[in-house]
C-alpha positions as CSV (number, residue, x, y, z in Angstrom):
1,M,-13.5,-27.2,22.5
2,K,-10.5,-29.4,23.5
3,S,-9.2,-29.4,27.1
4,T,-5.4,-29.3,27.5
5,G,-5.4,-30.2,31.2
6,I,-3.1,-27.2,31.8
7,V,-4.1,-24.8,34.6
8,R,-2.5,-21.4,35.1
9,K,-3.1,-18.7,37.7
10,V,-3.6,-15.0,36.9
11,D,-0.9,-12.9,38.5
12,E,-1.5,-9.6,40.3
13,L,-1.2,-7.7,37.0
14,G,-3.8,-9.9,35.3
15,R,-1.2,-11.9,33.3
16,I,-1.1,-15.6,32.5
17,V,1.8,-17.5,31.0
18,L,1.0,-19.6,27.9
19,P,2.9,-22.9,28.1
20,I,5.7,-23.4,25.6
21,E,3.9,-26.5,24.2
22,L,0.9,-24.3,23.2
23,R,3.1,-21.5,21.8
24,R,4.9,-24.1,19.6
25,T,1.7,-25.8,18.5
26,Y,0.1,-22.4,17.5
27,D,3.4,-20.9,16.2
28,L,3.3,-18.0,18.7
29,A,6.6,-16.1,19.0
30,V,7.7,-13.3,21.4
31,K,5.9,-10.1,20.5
32,D,3.2,-11.8,18.3
33,A,-0.2,-10.1,18.6
34,I,-3.1,-12.0,20.1
35,E,-6.8,-11.2,19.6
36,I,-9.1,-11.6,22.6
37,Y,-12.7,-12.7,22.1
38,T,-15.4,-13.5,24.6
39,E,-18.3,-15.9,24.2
40,D,-20.7,-16.6,27.0
41,D,-18.3,-17.4,29.9
42,K,-15.3,-18.2,27.7
43,I,-12.2,-16.1,26.9
44,I,-10.8,-17.0,23.5
45,L,-7.3,-16.2,22.4
46,K,-6.4,-16.2,18.7
47,K,-3.2,-15.3,16.9
48,F,-3.7,-12.0,15.1
49,Q,-3.4,-12.1,11.4
50,R,-4.1,-9.2,9.1
51,A,-6.8,-9.9,6.6
52,C,-8.9,-8.1,3.9
53,I,-11.9,-6.4,5.4
54,F,-14.1,-7.6,2.5
55,C,-13.1,-11.2,1.7
56,G,-10.8,-12.2,4.7
57,S,-7.9,-13.1,2.5
58,G,-4.4,-12.7,4.0
59,D,-2.6,-12.5,0.6
60,D,-1.3,-9.3,-1.2
61,L,-2.6,-6.9,1.5
62,I,-2.5,-3.1,1.2
63,E,-3.5,-0.4,3.6
64,Y,-6.0,2.2,2.4
65,K,-7.3,4.9,4.7
66,G,-6.6,2.8,7.8
67,K,-8.3,-0.3,6.4
68,T,-6.7,-3.5,5.1
69,V,-7.7,-4.6,1.6
70,C,-6.3,-7.4,-0.6
71,A,-5.2,-6.6,-4.2
72,N,-8.1,-8.5,-5.7
73,C,-10.8,-6.6,-3.7
74,A,-8.9,-3.3,-4.4
75,A,-9.0,-4.1,-8.2
76,E,-12.7,-5.0,-7.9
77,L,-13.4,-1.7,-6.1
78,K,-11.5,0.2,-8.7
79,S,-13.4,-1.4,-11.6
80,D,-16.8,-0.7,-10.0
81,K,-16.3,3.1,-10.4
């Protein structure tokens, strides 16, 4: 893990501001979704990107019964019947 040397305080509503340098570096725009993970004593923020629940691909995605599946996996599932 790389330290940026940037320190921010949590406000009374539990919010922090991500510096513009980090938002530009990680291509974060206003209203982008962020996933929150925890590991030991760490809080990890990751830009949310939809992906296939089977292979993790982000290409040619479709929604099926509330799940995200790529076209390749959907075709594979269809041919397994």
